[in-house]
KEKESE-655959 format. One line per 10 residues: number of its first residue (from 1); their letters; for each residue x, y, z of N, C-alpha, C. Coordinates in steps of 0.05 Angstrom, whole numbers. Atoms other than C-alpha are relative to their C-alpha. Layout:
<recs>
NUM> a> X,Y,Z,X,Y,Z,X,Y,Z; ... $
</recs>
This chain:
<recs>
1> mrivhvvrqf> -19,-4,22,-288,22,55,19,-24,-1; -20,21,4,-241,-30,26,26,13,-7; -26,-14,3,-168,-9,32,22,-21,-3; -24,17,3,-104,-41,8,25,17,2; -26,-14,-3,-34,-19,30,20,-16,-16; -21,13,14,24,-35,-16,26,11,10; -25,-9,-13,91,-32,19,22,-20,-6; -23,17,8,160,-59,3,3,-24,18; 0,23,-19,162,-102,66,-18,6,23; 19,-2,-22,118,-115,125,7,-22,20 $
11> ypaiggfesv> -5,20,-20,114,-160,186,8,-26,-13; -14,-2,-26,156,-198,207,22,21,1; -20,-21,-1,203,-141,187,-11,23,17; 8,-23,-16,200,-82,235,17,24,-7; -14,-24,7,218,-11,217,-19,23,-4; 17,-24,4,191,57,196,-25,-5,-15; 24,4,16,143,40,139,-16,-23,12; 14,23,-11,126,-27,171,-17,9,24; 15,-9,-24,105,7,236,-23,19,-8; 21,-18,10,66,62,199,-23,-15,-12 $
21> vwelatrqag> 21,16,13,28,12,157,-15,-17,20; 13,16,-21,15,-33,217,-20,17,16; 18,-18,-15,-14,26,256,-24,9,-16; 23,-8,17,-56,51,197,-20,-23,-4; 18,23,6,-83,-18,179,-15,-9,25; 13,8,-25,-98,-35,252,-23,19,7; 20,-21,-6,-135,31,263,-23,-2,-20; 21,2,20,-173,25,197,-18,-24,4; 15,24,-6,-194,-46,212,-18,4,24; 15,-5,-24,-216,-24,281,-24,18,-5 $
31> eghtvrvitl> 22,-17,7,-261,28,248,-19,-13,-19; 19,15,16,-295,-26,208,7,-3,-30; -8,2,28,-257,-21,142,11,-28,-6; -14,25,9,-234,-83,103,27,8,-9; -28,-8,5,-158,-77,101,17,-24,-8; -20,20,8,-105,-117,64,26,14,-3; -27,-10,4,-30,-109,59,14,-17,-20; -15,14,21,10,-128,-3,29,8,4; -29,-6,-3,86,-134,2,16,-17,-19; -18,17,16,145,-161,-36,4,-26,15 $
41> drlfktdkpa> -2,27,-11,163,-234,-23,27,-5,14; -26,4,-13,229,-222,13,4,20,23; -8,-18,-22,259,-192,76,26,14,-8; -24,-16,6,312,-138,70,15,4,26; -17,-6,-23,369,-120,116,3,-24,19; -4,24,-16,380,-191,140,28,-11,-7; -26,12,5,445,-231,145,1,-16,-25; 2,15,25,422,-277,90,-28,4,-11; 26,-5,13,365,-268,40,-21,-19,11; 23,17,-10,298,-293,66,-23,5,-18 $
51> klaaretiag> 23,-2,18,240,-308,20,-25,-7,15; 25,5,-14,169,-304,46,-18,-18,-17; 19,17,15,112,-350,26,-14,18,-21; 10,-15,23,82,-329,-41,-27,12,6; 26,-11,-3,11,-318,-17,-8,4,29; 6,-3,-28,15,-312,58,-14,27,6; 11,-27,-6,0,-237,59,-24,7,-16; 21,-11,18,-47,-229,0,-23,-19,-4; 22,18,3,-94,-288,8,-27,15,3; 26,-13,-2,-165,-265,-6,-1,28,-13 $
61> ldgpfdllld> -1,-26,13,-144,-203,-44,-15,-1,-26; 16,2,24,-200,-197,-94,-13,26,-8; 11,-26,7,-223,-125,-91,-30,-1,-4; -13,-24,6,-251,-81,-111,5,17,24; -7,-17,-23,-217,-31,-65,-4,29,-8; 5,-28,4,-231,43,-56,26,16,3; -25,-14,-5,-161,63,-33,23,-20,-1; -24,16,1,-93,34,-50,23,19,9; -22,-16,-11,-32,61,-12,26,-14,-4; -26,12,6,38,46,-39,22,18,12 $
71> lgcfhslpee> -22,-15,-13,95,69,6,27,-10,-10; -26,7,10,154,56,-39,3,-27,-12; -2,26,11,137,-12,-67,5,1,-30; -2,-1,29,129,6,-141,28,6,-9; -27,-7,9,197,39,-147,21,-21,8; -18,22,-8,229,-22,-113,-1,-24,-18; 3,23,19,205,-70,-167,20,2,-23; -16,0,24,250,-90,-224,-18,11,-23; 16,-13,21,228,-52,-287,-17,-20,-15; 16,20,16,205,-116,-322,-25,-10,15 $
81> rrdayvaeag> 24,8,-14,153,-128,-267,-19,23,6; 17,-23,-7,124,-58,-263,-26,1,-16; 25,1,14,72,-67,-318,-20,-19,12; 17,19,-13,45,-128,-282,-12,13,26; 10,-15,-24,39,-85,-218,-23,18,-8; 21,-18,8,-1,-33,-256,-25,-15,-8; 23,16,8,-47,-86,-286,-15,-10,24; 13,11,-24,-60,-117,-218,-13,22,17; 12,-23,-14,-72,-49,-185,-26,8,-14; 25,-6,15,-122,-34,-240,-21,-20,4 $
91> rvarpgatll> 20,21,-4,-156,-101,-230,-14,2,27; 12,0,-27,-167,-93,-155,-11,27,8; 10,-27,-8,-184,-18,-155,-28,4,-12; 27,-7,9,-257,2,-160,2,24,-18; 0,-24,16,-272,53,-215,-4,25,19; 1,-23,-17,-260,121,-182,17,-2,25; -17,4,-24,-214,91,-129,25,17,-2; -24,-16,-2,-153,129,-106,24,-18,5; -25,12,-5,-82,103,-111,19,22,9; -20,-19,-10,-33,142,-67,27,-15,-2 $
101> lfafgekgpg> -25,14,5,37,125,-89,24,18,7; -25,-14,-7,104,147,-59,23,-13,-15; -23,11,15,166,140,-102,24,19,0; -25,-16,4,238,163,-108,1,6,-30; -3,-7,28,249,201,-173,28,5,-9; -28,-6,6,324,209,-170,17,-23,11; -17,23,-7,375,153,-169,22,8,20; -22,-2,-18,424,145,-112,14,-27,1; -14,26,-1,473,89,-94,-18,-22,9; 17,23,-7,433,25,-97,-30,6,2 $
111> tpvapeaeir> 28,-7,-4,367,63,-97,-15,-3,-26; 16,1,24,314,43,-148,-17,25,-2; 15,-24,4,273,99,-178,-24,-5,-18; 23,-1,19,207,114,-214,-6,30,-4; 4,-29,5,209,185,-242,-29,5,-10; 27,-8,7,145,224,-257,-7,-9,-29; 7,8,27,149,210,-332,-7,-30,-2; 6,28,0,150,135,-319,-27,-6,13; 26,4,-13,91,139,-270,-22,7,-19; 21,-9,19,50,178,-321,-3,-20,-23 $
121> erfkgpfevv> 1,18,23,68,130,-378,-11,-27,8; 8,27,-7,59,64,-342,-29,-2,10; 27,1,-12,-6,82,-306,-22,11,-18; 19,-15,16,-40,119,-363,-24,-17,-10; 22,17,8,-83,59,-383,-23,0,20; 22,3,-19,-123,43,-320,-4,24,19; 1,-22,-20,-108,107,-280,5,27,-14; -8,-27,8,-105,182,-289,15,12,24; -15,-14,-20,-54,223,-251,-15,25,7; 16,-22,-9,-94,273,-210,17,22,13 $
131> evrpgapfrk> -16,-19,-15,-40,305,-168,28,-11,4; -28,6,-5,36,305,-161,10,20,20; -10,-18,-22,66,332,-96,28,-8,6; -27,6,-8,139,338,-82,2,-6,30; -6,6,-28,163,307,-17,27,13,7; -26,-9,-7,231,315,14,19,0,-24; -18,-1,24,287,334,-35,18,-24,-3; -17,24,1,327,271,-17,-11,-20,-21; 7,18,22,324,227,-80,-26,8,-14; 24,-11,13,268,272,-106,-25,-16,8 $
141> qtwyrlrrkd> 24,14,-9,214,240,-63,-25,13,-10; 24,-11,12,146,248,-94,-24,-17,7; 26,13,-5,74,232,-76,-18,4,-25; 18,-1,23,25,216,-132,-28,-9,9; 27,8,-5,-50,214,-127,-12,-7,-28; 11,9,25,-81,173,-183,-29,-9,5; 28,9,-1,-154,157,-197,-4,-22,-20; 7,22,18,-178,92,-227,-21,9,-20; 19,-6,21,-212,104,-293,-22,-21,0; 22,20,3,-279,71,-306,3,-14,-27 $
151> psapg> -5,15,25,-264,16,-357,-24,-1,-18; 24,2,16,-336,17,-381,-8,27,-13; 6,-27,10,-336,92,-396,12,2,-29; -11,-4,26,-328,112,-469,25,18,0; -23,-17,4,-262,142,-492,23,-5,17 $
</recs>
């Protein structure tokens, strides 16, 4: 299986999501899967902003992938860049692929959000929303399971 993880930040940053994705990706690669990690181009929680190399993490990302896992990256993007994210996810996802997406649906101090209505509207072209599961009540955490539509299918 070809798997891509989409996470707000990754190595060299160390923390909760970074550790989870590191463990998942390492285990999946050890089981013979092709695994890639996509992240934003900056480090957070540093004394001064640090920008990462533009293609260091995503070199060779050409898909198609069977599983895309986004642990809070989409809702961290500025709104004007979200349609490009959807287009790229659609490009690298194999028809029938699953996109698991975690997002905050309720705004807090300094917290970006992507409520369910936005997820449904932005992803409706290349993906169909298959399942919506509430997570913890803090910031209305929500898990979405989307399936990549077959672009060659009629209708």
